[in-house]
PDB file of N, CA, C and O in Angstrom:
ATOM      1  N   MET A   1     -15.686   6.758 -11.286  1.00  0.00           N
ATOM      2  CA  MET A   1     -15.165   6.550  -9.836  1.00  0.00           C
ATOM      3  C   MET A   1     -15.664   5.455  -9.420  1.00  0.00           C
ATOM      4  O   MET A   1     -16.870   5.231  -9.522  1.00  0.00           O
ATOM      5  N   THR A   2     -14.867   4.654  -8.919  1.00  0.00           N
ATOM      6  CA  THR A   2     -15.071   2.991  -8.427  1.00  0.00           C
ATOM      7  C   THR A   2     -13.708   2.818  -7.236  1.00  0.00           C
ATOM      8  O   THR A   2     -12.575   3.286  -7.129  1.00  0.00           O
ATOM      9  N   ARG A   3     -14.543   1.903  -6.494  1.00  0.00           N
ATOM     10  CA  ARG A   3     -13.355   1.457  -5.094  1.00  0.00           C
ATOM     11  C   ARG A   3     -13.482  -0.223  -5.341  1.00  0.00           C
ATOM     12  O   ARG A   3     -14.493  -0.909  -5.486  1.00  0.00           O
ATOM     13  N   ARG A   4     -12.449  -0.496  -5.332  1.00  0.00           N
ATOM     14  CA  ARG A   4     -12.044  -2.126  -5.219  1.00  0.00           C
ATOM     15  C   ARG A   4     -11.425  -2.425  -4.075  1.00  0.00           C
ATOM     16  O   ARG A   4     -10.659  -1.656  -3.493  1.00  0.00           O
ATOM     17  N   HIS A   5     -11.760  -3.677  -3.662  1.00  0.00           N
ATOM     18  CA  HIS A   5     -11.196  -4.675  -2.658  1.00  0.00           C
ATOM     19  C   HIS A   5     -10.481  -5.451  -3.213  1.00  0.00           C
ATOM     20  O   HIS A   5     -10.897  -6.003  -4.231  1.00  0.00           O
ATOM     21  N   PHE A   6      -9.211  -5.726  -2.721  1.00  0.00           N
ATOM     22  CA  PHE A   6      -8.534  -6.933  -3.213  1.00  0.00           C
ATOM     23  C   PHE A   6      -7.685  -7.889  -2.211  1.00  0.00           C
ATOM     24  O   PHE A   6      -7.103  -7.399  -1.243  1.00  0.00           O
ATOM     25  N   VAL A   7      -7.651  -9.054  -2.451  1.00  0.00           N
ATOM     26  CA  VAL A   7      -6.836  -9.485  -1.386  1.00  0.00           C
ATOM     27  C   VAL A   7      -5.605 -10.422  -2.494  1.00  0.00           C
ATOM     28  O   VAL A   7      -6.043 -11.292  -3.246  1.00  0.00           O
ATOM     29  N   PHE A   8      -4.402 -10.166  -2.461  1.00  0.00           N
ATOM     30  CA  PHE A   8      -3.365 -10.536  -3.020  1.00  0.00           C
ATOM     31  C   PHE A   8      -2.978 -11.916  -2.320  1.00  0.00           C
ATOM     32  O   PHE A   8      -3.259 -12.023  -1.126  1.00  0.00           O
ATOM     33  N   HIS A   9      -2.298 -13.071  -3.027  1.00  0.00           N
ATOM     34  CA  HIS A   9      -1.724 -13.946  -2.430  1.00  0.00           C
ATOM     35  C   HIS A   9      -0.427 -14.494  -3.202  1.00  0.00           C
ATOM     36  O   HIS A   9      -0.292 -14.120  -4.367  1.00  0.00           O
ATOM     37  N   GLY A  10       0.274 -15.115  -2.800  1.00  0.00           N
ATOM     38  CA  GLY A  10       1.570 -15.801  -3.420  1.00  0.00           C
ATOM     39  C   GLY A  10       2.745 -15.052  -2.841  1.00  0.00           C
ATOM     40  O   GLY A  10       2.963 -15.491  -1.711  1.00  0.00           O
ATOM     41  N   SER A  11       3.568 -14.116  -3.165  1.00  0.00           N
ATOM     42  CA  SER A  11       4.950 -13.870  -2.730  1.00  0.00           C
ATOM     43  C   SER A  11       4.885 -12.620  -2.576  1.00  0.00           C
ATOM     44  O   SER A  11       5.712 -11.972  -3.218  1.00  0.00           O
ATOM     45  N   VAL A  12       3.958 -11.895  -1.744  1.00  0.00           N
ATOM     46  CA  VAL A  12       3.434 -10.513  -1.450  1.00  0.00           C
ATOM     47  C   VAL A  12       3.940  -9.773  -0.053  1.00  0.00           C
ATOM     48  O   VAL A  12       3.799  -8.567   0.155  1.00  0.00           O
ATOM     49  N   GLN A  13       4.603 -10.786   0.942  1.00  0.00           N
ATOM     50  CA  GLN A  13       4.943 -10.273   1.816  1.00  0.00           C
ATOM     51  C   GLN A  13       6.503 -10.492   1.926  1.00  0.00           C
ATOM     52  O   GLN A  13       7.172 -11.468   1.585  1.00  0.00           O
ATOM     53  N   GLY A  14       6.875  -9.332   2.485  1.00  0.00           N
ATOM     54  CA  GLY A  14       8.446  -9.477   2.568  1.00  0.00           C
ATOM     55  C   GLY A  14       9.237  -9.020   1.391  1.00  0.00           C
ATOM     56  O   GLY A  14      10.456  -9.035   1.559  1.00  0.00           O
ATOM     57  N   VAL A  15       8.680  -8.511  -0.070  1.00  0.00           N
ATOM     58  CA  VAL A  15       9.055  -7.880  -0.841  1.00  0.00           C
ATOM     59  C   VAL A  15       9.053  -6.659  -1.749  1.00  0.00           C
ATOM     60  O   VAL A  15       9.313  -6.468  -2.937  1.00  0.00           O
ATOM     61  N   GLY A  16       8.603  -5.802  -0.582  1.00  0.00           N
ATOM     62  CA  GLY A  16       8.450  -4.335  -0.724  1.00  0.00           C
ATOM     63  C   GLY A  16       7.084  -4.275  -1.505  1.00  0.00           C
ATOM     64  O   GLY A  16       6.946  -3.472  -2.428  1.00  0.00           O
ATOM     65  N   PHE A  17       6.174  -5.050  -1.164  1.00  0.00           N
ATOM     66  CA  PHE A  17       4.561  -4.654  -1.866  1.00  0.00           C
ATOM     67  C   PHE A  17       3.815  -3.790  -1.584  1.00  0.00           C
ATOM     68  O   PHE A  17       3.072  -3.225  -2.387  1.00  0.00           O
ATOM     69  N   ARG A  18       3.904  -3.549  -0.356  1.00  0.00           N
ATOM     70  CA  ARG A  18       3.115  -2.194   0.382  1.00  0.00           C
ATOM     71  C   ARG A  18       3.945  -0.961  -0.157  1.00  0.00           C
ATOM     72  O   ARG A  18       3.312  -0.006  -0.609  1.00  0.00           O
ATOM     73  N   TYR A  19       5.109  -0.934  -0.138  1.00  0.00           N
ATOM     74  CA  TYR A  19       5.642   0.217  -0.761  1.00  0.00           C
ATOM     75  C   TYR A  19       5.673   0.751  -2.136  1.00  0.00           C
ATOM     76  O   TYR A  19       5.655   1.910  -2.551  1.00  0.00           O
ATOM     77  N   THR A  20       5.733  -0.577  -2.836  1.00  0.00           N
ATOM     78  CA  THR A  20       5.362  -0.332  -4.485  1.00  0.00           C
ATOM     79  C   THR A  20       4.083   0.029  -4.565  1.00  0.00           C
ATOM     80  O   THR A  20       3.884   1.004  -5.289  1.00  0.00           O
ATOM     81  N   ALA A  21       3.053  -0.498  -3.996  1.00  0.00           N
ATOM     82  CA  ALA A  21       1.694  -0.318  -3.923  1.00  0.00           C
ATOM     83  C   ALA A  21       1.520   1.011  -4.064  1.00  0.00           C
ATOM     84  O   ALA A  21       1.179   1.536  -5.124  1.00  0.00           O
ATOM     85  N   GLN A  22       1.801   1.767  -2.745  1.00  0.00           N
ATOM     86  CA  GLN A  22       1.991   2.940  -2.053  1.00  0.00           C
ATOM     87  C   GLN A  22       2.426   4.024  -3.448  1.00  0.00           C
ATOM     88  O   GLN A  22       1.593   4.797  -3.920  1.00  0.00           O
ATOM     89  N   HIS A  23       3.859   3.916  -3.984  1.00  0.00           N
ATOM     90  CA  HIS A  23       4.212   4.478  -5.072  1.00  0.00           C
ATOM     91  C   HIS A  23       3.587   4.637  -6.221  1.00  0.00           C
ATOM     92  O   HIS A  23       3.460   5.751  -6.727  1.00  0.00           O
ATOM     93  N   LEU A  24       2.992   3.227  -6.922  1.00  0.00           N
ATOM     94  CA  LEU A  24       2.169   3.273  -8.137  1.00  0.00           C
ATOM     95  C   LEU A  24       1.010   4.022  -8.096  1.00  0.00           C
ATOM     96  O   LEU A  24       0.669   4.746  -9.032  1.00  0.00           O
ATOM     97  N   ALA A  25       0.119   3.843  -6.641  1.00  0.00           N
ATOM     98  CA  ALA A  25      -0.936   4.468  -6.253  1.00  0.00           C
ATOM     99  C   ALA A  25      -0.712   5.906  -6.384  1.00  0.00           C
ATOM    100  O   ALA A  25      -1.473   6.444  -7.189  1.00  0.00           O
ATOM    101  N   ASP A  26       0.055   6.599  -5.858  1.00  0.00           N
ATOM    102  CA  ASP A  26       0.490   8.036  -5.648  1.00  0.00           C
ATOM    103  C   ASP A  26       0.722   8.603  -7.193  1.00  0.00           C
ATOM    104  O   ASP A  26       0.355   9.685  -7.650  1.00  0.00           O
ATOM    105  N   SER A  27       1.437   7.548  -7.845  1.00  0.00           N
ATOM    106  CA  SER A  27       1.901   8.257  -9.308  1.00  0.00           C
ATOM    107  C   SER A  27       0.973   8.225 -10.058  1.00  0.00           C
ATOM    108  O   SER A  27       1.165   8.862 -11.094  1.00  0.00           O
ATOM    109  N   LEU A  28      -0.368   7.538  -9.929  1.00  0.00           N
ATOM    110  CA  LEU A  28      -1.320   7.538 -10.565  1.00  0.00           C
ATOM    111  C   LEU A  28      -2.777   8.278 -10.059  1.00  0.00           C
ATOM    112  O   LEU A  28      -3.843   8.453 -10.650  1.00  0.00           O
ATOM    113  N   GLY A  29      -2.368   8.586  -8.852  1.00  0.00           N
ATOM    114  CA  GLY A  29      -3.479   9.819  -8.486  1.00  0.00           C
ATOM    115  C   GLY A  29      -4.842   8.845  -7.658  1.00  0.00           C
ATOM    116  O   GLY A  29      -5.987   9.284  -7.551  1.00  0.00           O
ATOM    117  N   LEU A  30      -4.419   7.564  -7.174  1.00  0.00           N
ATOM    118  CA  LEU A  30      -5.612   6.461  -6.546  1.00  0.00           C
ATOM    119  C   LEU A  30      -5.588   6.816  -5.042  1.00  0.00           C
ATOM    120  O   LEU A  30      -4.621   7.428  -4.589  1.00  0.00           O
ATOM    121  N   THR A  31      -6.307   6.562  -4.494  1.00  0.00           N
ATOM    122  CA  THR A  31      -6.876   6.853  -2.862  1.00  0.00           C
ATOM    123  C   THR A  31      -6.775   5.470  -2.174  1.00  0.00           C
ATOM    124  O   THR A  31      -6.357   4.701  -3.040  1.00  0.00           O
ATOM    125  N   GLY A  32      -6.916   4.978  -1.320  1.00  0.00           N
ATOM    126  CA  GLY A  32      -6.809   3.800  -0.717  1.00  0.00           C
ATOM    127  C   GLY A  32      -5.822   3.587   0.279  1.00  0.00           C
ATOM    128  O   GLY A  32      -5.216   4.510   0.824  1.00  0.00           O
ATOM    129  N   TYR A  33      -5.596   1.984   0.607  1.00  0.00           N
ATOM    130  CA  TYR A  33      -5.000   1.704   1.512  1.00  0.00           C
ATOM    131  C   TYR A  33      -4.170   0.031   1.061  1.00  0.00           C
ATOM    132  O   TYR A  33      -4.552  -0.654   0.112  1.00  0.00           O
ATOM    133  N   VAL A  34      -3.310  -0.249   1.748  1.00  0.00           N
ATOM    134  CA  VAL A  34      -2.805  -1.432   1.518  1.00  0.00           C
ATOM    135  C   VAL A  34      -1.686  -1.856   2.785  1.00  0.00           C
ATOM    136  O   VAL A  34      -0.716  -1.238   3.223  1.00  0.00           O
ATOM    137  N   GLN A  35      -2.368  -3.392   3.218  1.00  0.00           N
ATOM    138  CA  GLN A  35      -1.814  -3.693   4.648  1.00  0.00           C
ATOM    139  C   GLN A  35      -1.491  -5.423   4.368  1.00  0.00           C
ATOM    140  O   GLN A  35      -2.105  -6.222   3.660  1.00  0.00           O
ATOM    141  N   ASN A  36      -0.627  -5.556   4.983  1.00  0.00           N
ATOM    142  CA  ASN A  36      -0.372  -7.188   5.404  1.00  0.00           C
ATOM    143  C   ASN A  36      -1.147  -7.664   6.042  1.00  0.00           C
ATOM    144  O   ASN A  36      -1.735  -6.979   6.880  1.00  0.00           O
ATOM    145  N   GLU A  37      -1.423  -8.984   5.882  1.00  0.00           N
ATOM    146  CA  GLU A  37      -2.207  -9.889   6.649  1.00  0.00           C
ATOM    147  C   GLU A  37      -1.658 -10.873   7.376  1.00  0.00           C
ATOM    148  O   GLU A  37      -0.754 -11.370   6.704  1.00  0.00           O
ATOM    149  N   TYR A  38      -1.774 -11.478   8.578  1.00  0.00           N
ATOM    150  CA  TYR A  38      -1.279 -12.371   9.397  1.00  0.00           C
ATOM    151  C   TYR A  38      -1.185 -13.924   8.608  1.00  0.00           C
ATOM    152  O   TYR A  38      -0.239 -14.665   8.878  1.00  0.00           O
ATOM    153  N   ASP A  39      -2.214 -14.330   7.643  1.00  0.00           N
ATOM    154  CA  ASP A  39      -2.153 -15.341   6.818  1.00  0.00           C
ATOM    155  C   ASP A  39      -1.138 -15.155   5.402  1.00  0.00           C
ATOM    156  O   ASP A  39      -1.201 -15.675   4.288  1.00  0.00           O
ATOM    157  N   GLY A  40      -0.408 -14.393   5.870  1.00  0.00           N
ATOM    158  CA  GLY A  40       0.838 -13.925   4.446  1.00  0.00           C
ATOM    159  C   GLY A  40       0.171 -13.056   3.254  1.00  0.00           C
ATOM    160  O   GLY A  40       0.981 -12.622   2.435  1.00  0.00           O
ATOM    161  N   SER A  41      -0.876 -12.815   3.091  1.00  0.00           N
ATOM    162  CA  SER A  41      -1.445 -12.085   2.194  1.00  0.00           C
ATOM    163  C   SER A  41      -1.420 -10.889   2.386  1.00  0.00           C
ATOM    164  O   SER A  41      -0.888 -10.487   3.420  1.00  0.00           O
ATOM    165  N   VAL A  42      -2.047  -9.855   1.352  1.00  0.00           N
ATOM    166  CA  VAL A  42      -2.206  -8.682   1.524  1.00  0.00           C
ATOM    167  C   VAL A  42      -3.188  -7.986   0.619  1.00  0.00           C
ATOM    168  O   VAL A  42      -3.314  -7.998  -0.605  1.00  0.00           O
ATOM    169  N   THR A  43      -3.935  -7.293   1.713  1.00  0.00           N
ATOM    170  CA  THR A  43      -5.057  -6.726   1.406  1.00  0.00           C
ATOM    171  C   THR A  43      -5.208  -5.157   0.843  1.00  0.00           C
ATOM    172  O   THR A  43      -4.661  -4.346   1.590  1.00  0.00           O
ATOM    173  N   CYS A  44      -5.785  -4.640  -0.217  1.00  0.00           N
ATOM    174  CA  CYS A  44      -5.671  -3.459  -0.653  1.00  0.00           C
ATOM    175  C   CYS A  44      -7.028  -2.752  -0.991  1.00  0.00           C
ATOM    176  O   CYS A  44      -7.956  -3.434  -1.426  1.00  0.00           O
ATOM    177  N   GLU A  45      -7.157  -1.501  -0.817  1.00  0.00           N
ATOM    178  CA  GLU A  45      -8.684  -1.081  -1.318  1.00  0.00           C
ATOM    179  C   GLU A  45      -7.716   0.004  -1.905  1.00  0.00           C
ATOM    180  O   GLU A  45      -6.736   0.542  -1.390  1.00  0.00           O
ATOM    181  N   VAL A  46      -8.349   0.178  -3.270  1.00  0.00           N
ATOM    182  CA  VAL A  46      -8.062   1.039  -4.129  1.00  0.00           C
ATOM    183  C   VAL A  46      -9.116   2.148  -4.765  1.00  0.00           C
ATOM    184  O   VAL A  46     -10.176   1.649  -5.142  1.00  0.00           O
ATOM    185  N   GLN A  47      -9.030   3.077  -4.878  1.00  0.00           N
ATOM    186  CA  GLN A  47     -10.346   4.093  -5.218  1.00  0.00           C
ATOM    187  C   GLN A  47      -9.652   5.284  -6.535  1.00  0.00           C
ATOM    188  O   GLN A  47      -8.689   6.040  -6.409  1.00  0.00           O
ATOM    189  N   GLY A  48     -10.439   5.107  -7.600  1.00  0.00           N
ATOM    190  CA  GLY A  48     -10.095   5.865  -8.947  1.00  0.00           C
ATOM    191  C   GLY A  48     -11.038   5.527 -10.009  1.00  0.00           C
ATOM    192  O   GLY A  48     -12.129   4.975  -9.873  1.00  0.00           O
ATOM    193  N   PRO A  49     -10.468   5.936 -11.105  1.00  0.00           N
ATOM    194  CA  PRO A  49     -11.122   5.663 -12.430  1.00  0.00           C
ATOM    195  C   PRO A  49     -10.882   4.214 -12.793  1.00  0.00           C
ATOM    196  O   PRO A  49      -9.703   3.874 -12.687  1.00  0.00           O
ATOM    197  N   PRO A  50     -11.857   3.142 -13.257  1.00  0.00           N
ATOM    198  CA  PRO A  50     -11.556   1.508 -13.346  1.00  0.00           C
ATOM    199  C   PRO A  50     -10.396   1.689 -14.336  1.00  0.00           C
ATOM    200  O   PRO A  50      -9.401   1.040 -14.011  1.00  0.00           O
ATOM    201  N   TYR A  51     -10.277   2.384 -15.426  1.00  0.00           N
ATOM    202  CA  TYR A  51      -8.933   2.054 -16.186  1.00  0.00           C
ATOM    203  C   TYR A  51      -7.718   2.265 -15.540  1.00  0.00           C
ATOM    204  O   TYR A  51      -6.873   1.421 -15.837  1.00  0.00           O
ATOM    205  N   VAL A  52      -7.323   3.204 -14.676  1.00  0.00           N
ATOM    206  CA  VAL A  52      -6.272   3.519 -13.884  1.00  0.00           C
ATOM    207  C   VAL A  52      -6.135   2.842 -12.660  1.00  0.00           C
ATOM    208  O   VAL A  52      -5.076   2.939 -12.039  1.00  0.00           O
ATOM    209  N   ILE A  53      -7.246   2.041 -12.152  1.00  0.00           N
ATOM    210  CA  ILE A  53      -7.497   0.722 -11.611  1.00  0.00           C
ATOM    211  C   ILE A  53      -6.638  -0.361 -11.972  1.00  0.00           C
ATOM    212  O   ILE A  53      -5.782  -0.945 -11.306  1.00  0.00           O
ATOM    213  N   ASP A  54      -7.017  -0.519 -13.128  1.00  0.00           N
ATOM    214  CA  ASP A  54      -6.806  -1.695 -14.032  1.00  0.00           C
ATOM    215  C   ASP A  54      -4.959  -1.465 -14.576  1.00  0.00           C
ATOM    216  O   ASP A  54      -4.147  -2.212 -15.121  1.00  0.00           O
ATOM    217  N   GLU A  55      -4.920  -0.208 -14.136  1.00  0.00           N
ATOM    218  CA  GLU A  55      -3.175   0.193 -14.736  1.00  0.00           C
ATOM    219  C   GLU A  55      -2.541  -0.069 -13.709  1.00  0.00           C
ATOM    220  O   GLU A  55      -1.524  -0.744 -13.867  1.00  0.00           O
ATOM    221  N   PHE A  56      -2.979   0.448 -12.041  1.00  0.00           N
ATOM    222  CA  PHE A  56      -2.147  -0.224 -10.947  1.00  0.00           C
ATOM    223  C   PHE A  56      -1.913  -1.566 -11.215  1.00  0.00           C
ATOM    224  O   PHE A  56      -0.751  -1.962 -11.306  1.00  0.00           O
ATOM    225  N   LEU A  57      -2.884  -2.347 -11.360  1.00  0.00           N
ATOM    226  CA  LEU A  57      -3.064  -3.756 -11.164  1.00  0.00           C
ATOM    227  C   LEU A  57      -1.907  -4.499 -12.485  1.00  0.00           C
ATOM    228  O   LEU A  57      -1.641  -5.701 -12.476  1.00  0.00           O
ATOM    229  N   ARG A  58      -1.562  -3.906 -13.128  1.00  0.00           N
ATOM    230  CA  ARG A  58      -1.112  -4.511 -14.386  1.00  0.00           C
ATOM    231  C   ARG A  58       0.608  -4.273 -14.165  1.00  0.00           C
ATOM    232  O   ARG A  58       1.504  -5.072 -14.438  1.00  0.00           O
ATOM    233  N   ARG A  59       0.749  -2.639 -13.470  1.00  0.00           N
ATOM    234  CA  ARG A  59       2.155  -2.097 -12.935  1.00  0.00           C
ATOM    235  C   ARG A  59       2.751  -3.124 -11.873  1.00  0.00           C
ATOM    236  O   ARG A  59       3.832  -3.687 -12.042  1.00  0.00           O
ATOM    237  N   LEU A  60       1.882  -3.321 -10.690  1.00  0.00           N
ATOM    238  CA  LEU A  60       1.900  -4.138  -9.432  1.00  0.00           C
ATOM    239  C   LEU A  60       2.684  -5.356  -9.641  1.00  0.00           C
ATOM    240  O   LEU A  60       3.712  -5.600  -9.011  1.00  0.00           O
ATOM    241  N   ASP A  61       1.955  -6.448 -10.930  1.00  0.00           N
ATOM    242  CA  ASP A  61       2.089  -7.478 -11.208  1.00  0.00           C
ATOM    243  C   ASP A  61       2.852  -7.567 -12.142  1.00  0.00           C
ATOM    244  O   ASP A  61       2.792  -8.584 -12.833  1.00  0.00           O
ATOM    245  N   ASN A  62       4.007  -6.314 -12.521  1.00  0.00           N
ATOM    246  CA  ASN A  62       4.975  -6.475 -13.348  1.00  0.00           C
ATOM    247  C   ASN A  62       6.301  -6.180 -12.938  1.00  0.00           C
ATOM    248  O   ASN A  62       7.236  -5.894 -13.685  1.00  0.00           O
ATOM    249  N   GLN A  63       6.327  -6.299 -11.266  1.00  0.00           N
ATOM    250  CA  GLN A  63       7.405  -6.006 -10.606  1.00  0.00           C
ATOM    251  C   GLN A  63       8.446  -7.518  -9.954  1.00  0.00           C
ATOM    252  O   GLN A  63       8.092  -8.535  -9.358  1.00  0.00           O
ATOM    253  N   ARG A  64       9.490  -7.144 -10.311  1.00  0.00           N
ATOM    254  CA  ARG A  64      10.458  -8.162 -10.338  1.00  0.00           C
ATOM    255  C   ARG A  64      10.181  -9.177  -9.087  1.00  0.00           C
ATOM    256  O   ARG A  64      10.250 -10.394  -9.255  1.00  0.00           O
ATOM    257  N   TRP A  65       9.836  -8.544  -7.712  1.00  0.00           N
ATOM    258  CA  TRP A  65      10.034  -9.432  -6.930  1.00  0.00           C
ATOM    259  C   TRP A  65       8.696 -10.134  -6.555  1.00  0.00           C
ATOM    260  O   TRP A  65       8.588 -11.275  -6.105  1.00  0.00           O
ATOM    261  N   ILE A  66       7.790  -9.333  -6.796  1.00  0.00           N
ATOM    262  CA  ILE A  66       6.368  -9.695  -6.442  1.00  0.00           C
ATOM    263  C   ILE A  66       5.730 -10.472  -7.497  1.00  0.00           C
ATOM    264  O   ILE A  66       5.526 -10.144  -8.665  1.00  0.00           O
ATOM    265  N   HIS A  67       5.336 -11.990  -6.649  1.00  0.00           N
ATOM    266  CA  HIS A  67       4.490 -12.970  -7.516  1.00  0.00           C
ATOM    267  C   HIS A  67       3.156 -12.608  -7.180  1.00  0.00           C
ATOM    268  O   HIS A  67       3.017 -12.274  -6.003  1.00  0.00           O
ATOM    269  N   ILE A  68       2.256 -12.585  -7.811  1.00  0.00           N
ATOM    270  CA  ILE A  68       0.768 -12.706  -7.292  1.00  0.00           C
ATOM    271  C   ILE A  68       0.398 -14.011  -8.016  1.00  0.00           C
ATOM    272  O   ILE A  68       0.672 -14.220  -9.198  1.00  0.00           O
ATOM    273  N   THR A  69      -0.188 -14.793  -7.284  1.00  0.00           N
ATOM    274  CA  THR A  69      -0.325 -16.077  -7.426  1.00  0.00           C
ATOM    275  C   THR A  69      -2.252 -16.383  -7.782  1.00  0.00           C
ATOM    276  O   THR A  69      -2.836 -17.176  -8.520  1.00  0.00           O
ATOM    277  N   ASP A  70      -2.686 -15.391  -6.906  1.00  0.00           N
ATOM    278  CA  ASP A  70      -4.418 -15.444  -6.571  1.00  0.00           C
ATOM    279  C   ASP A  70      -4.725 -14.063  -6.469  1.00  0.00           C
ATOM    280  O   ASP A  70      -3.895 -13.291  -5.989  1.00  0.00           O
ATOM    281  N   MET A  71      -5.653 -13.734  -6.805  1.00  0.00           N
ATOM    282  CA  MET A  71      -6.445 -12.298  -6.219  1.00  0.00           C
ATOM    283  C   MET A  71      -7.616 -12.617  -6.257  1.00  0.00           C
ATOM    284  O   MET A  71      -8.244 -13.227  -7.122  1.00  0.00           O
ATOM    285  N   GLU A  72      -8.010 -12.074  -5.016  1.00  0.00           N
ATOM    286  CA  GLU A  72      -9.846 -11.837  -4.953  1.00  0.00           C
ATOM    287  C   GLU A  72      -9.970 -10.389  -4.865  1.00  0.00           C
ATOM    288  O   GLU A  72      -9.231  -9.584  -4.298  1.00  0.00           O
ATOM    289  N   SER A  73     -11.056 -10.203  -5.539  1.00  0.00           N
ATOM    290  CA  SER A  73     -11.925  -8.684  -6.037  1.00  0.00           C
ATOM    291  C   SER A  73     -12.993  -8.661  -5.649  1.00  0.00           C
ATOM    292  O   SER A  73     -13.730  -9.615  -5.901  1.00  0.00           O
ATOM    293  N   GLU A  74     -13.518  -7.426  -4.802  1.00  0.00           N
ATOM    294  CA  GLU A  74     -14.537  -7.052  -4.918  1.00  0.00           C
ATOM    295  C   GLU A  74     -15.179  -5.752  -4.979  1.00  0.00           C
ATOM    296  O   GLU A  74     -14.447  -5.062  -4.270  1.00  0.00           O
ATOM    297  N   THR A  75     -16.036  -5.074  -5.372  1.00  0.00           N
ATOM    298  CA  THR A  75     -16.414  -3.850  -5.607  1.00  0.00           C
ATOM    299  C   THR A  75     -16.955  -3.119  -4.756  1.00  0.00           C
ATOM    300  O   THR A  75     -18.154  -3.398  -4.795  1.00  0.00           O
ATOM    301  N   LEU A  76     -16.799  -2.450  -4.110  1.00  0.00           N
ATOM    302  CA  LEU A  76     -17.250  -1.395  -2.864  1.00  0.00           C
ATOM    303  C   LEU A  76     -17.619   0.130  -2.957  1.00  0.00           C
ATOM    304  O   LEU A  76     -17.260   0.861  -3.880  1.00  0.00           O
ATOM    305  N   ASN A  77     -18.293   0.470  -2.009  1.00  0.00           N
ATOM    306  CA  ASN A  77     -18.851   1.845  -2.260  1.00  0.00           C
ATOM    307  C   ASN A  77     -17.874   2.778  -2.151  1.00  0.00           C
ATOM    308  O   ASN A  77     -17.061   2.685  -1.232  1.00  0.00           O
ATOM    309  N   VAL A  78     -17.807   3.877  -3.128  1.00  0.00           N
ATOM    310  CA  VAL A  78     -16.764   4.999  -2.938  1.00  0.00           C
ATOM    311  C   VAL A  78     -16.883   5.681  -1.640  1.00  0.00           C
ATOM    312  O   VAL A  78     -17.922   5.878  -1.011  1.00  0.00           O
ATOM    313  N   ILE A  79     -15.243   6.140  -1.204  1.00  0.00           N
ATOM    314  CA  ILE A  79     -15.491   6.782  -0.170  1.00  0.00           C
ATOM    315  C   ILE A  79     -15.262   8.418  -0.716  1.00  0.00           C
ATOM    316  O   ILE A  79     -14.184   8.604  -1.280  1.00  0.00           O
ATOM    317  N   SER A  80     -15.972   9.340  -0.623  1.00  0.00           N
ATOM    318  CA  SER A  80     -16.042  10.501  -1.167  1.00  0.00           C
ATOM    319  C   SER A  80     -14.938  11.472  -0.348  1.00  0.00           C
ATOM    320  O   SER A  80     -14.590  12.484  -0.956  1.00  0.00           O
ATOM    321  N   ASP A  81     -14.532  11.311   0.593  1.00  0.00           N
ATOM    322  CA  ASP A  81     -13.854  11.931   1.604  1.00  0.00           C
ATOM    323  C   ASP A  81     -12.190  11.719   1.561  1.00  0.00           C
ATOM    324  O   ASP A  81     -11.342  12.512   1.968  1.00  0.00           O
ATOM    325  N   GLU A  82     -12.016  10.605   1.036  1.00  0.00           N
ATOM    326  CA  GLU A  82     -10.720  10.349   0.950  1.00  0.00           C
ATOM    327  C   GLU A  82      -9.874  10.941   0.086  1.00  0.00           C
ATOM    328  O   GLU A  82     -10.111  11.331  -1.057  1.00  0.00           O
ATOM    329  N   THR A  83      -8.721  10.992   0.797  1.00  0.00           N
ATOM    330  CA  THR A  83      -7.736  12.091  -0.199  1.00  0.00           C
ATOM    331  C   THR A  83      -6.241  11.206  -0.159  1.00  0.00           C
ATOM    332  O   THR A  83      -5.245  11.923  -0.260  1.00  0.00           O
ATOM    333  N   SER A  84      -6.069  10.169  -0.063  1.00  0.00           N
ATOM    334  CA  SER A  84      -4.948   9.410  -0.246  1.00  0.00           C
ATOM    335  C   SER A  84      -4.718   8.360   0.152  1.00  0.00           C
ATOM    336  O   SER A  84      -5.377   7.844   1.055  1.00  0.00           O
ATOM    337  N   PHE A  85      -3.120   7.453  -0.784  1.00  0.00           N
ATOM    338  CA  PHE A  85      -3.239   6.126  -0.421  1.00  0.00           C
ATOM    339  C   PHE A  85      -2.180   6.015   0.678  1.00  0.00           C
ATOM    340  O   PHE A  85      -1.151   6.687   0.604  1.00  0.00           O
ATOM    341  N   ARG A  86      -2.353   5.396   1.434  1.00  0.00           N
ATOM    342  CA  ARG A  86      -1.799   4.539   3.133  1.00  0.00           C
ATOM    343  C   ARG A  86      -1.464   3.137   3.096  1.00  0.00           C
ATOM    344  O   ARG A  86      -2.005   2.246   2.442  1.00  0.00           O
ATOM    345  N   ILE A  87      -0.399   3.067   3.973  1.00  0.00           N
ATOM    346  CA  ILE A  87      -0.271   1.854   4.115  1.00  0.00           C
ATOM    347  C   ILE A  87      -0.636   1.733   5.461  1.00  0.00           C
ATOM    348  O   ILE A  87      -0.326   2.635   6.239  1.00  0.00           O
ATOM    349  N   THR A  88      -1.189   0.846   5.807  1.00  0.00           N
ATOM    350  CA  THR A  88      -1.665   0.316   7.401  1.00  0.00           C
ATOM    351  C   THR A  88      -0.934  -0.441   7.904  1.00  0.00           C
ATOM    352  O   THR A  88      -0.033  -0.935   7.225  1.00  0.00           O
ATOM    353  N   TYR A  89      -1.096  -0.783   9.298  1.00  0.00           N
ATOM    354  CA  TYR A  89      -0.494  -1.804   9.877  1.00  0.00           C
ATOM    355  C   TYR A  89      -1.654  -2.228  10.914  1.00  0.00           C
ATOM    356  O   TYR A  89      -1.484  -3.180  11.676  1.00  0.00           O
TER     357      TYR A  89
END
């Protein structure tokens, strides 16, 4: 189990990014959150098995309207009592 923090840049706001991320995370059994930032980027924290997080990223990058041009990544401590993936505002 691992937790990763991502900052996505590109065409990531106004294209259904957060809803797509939530749907993918739910379907893959991941927990965490996703939120838009004022600078046009999207922040996301995802928790689960590393290979499932990799699949989440692959599927997210294969979406029709989402165009990720840059992604920052950092590994964080696992939050043991987290039970869902949510969109935050």
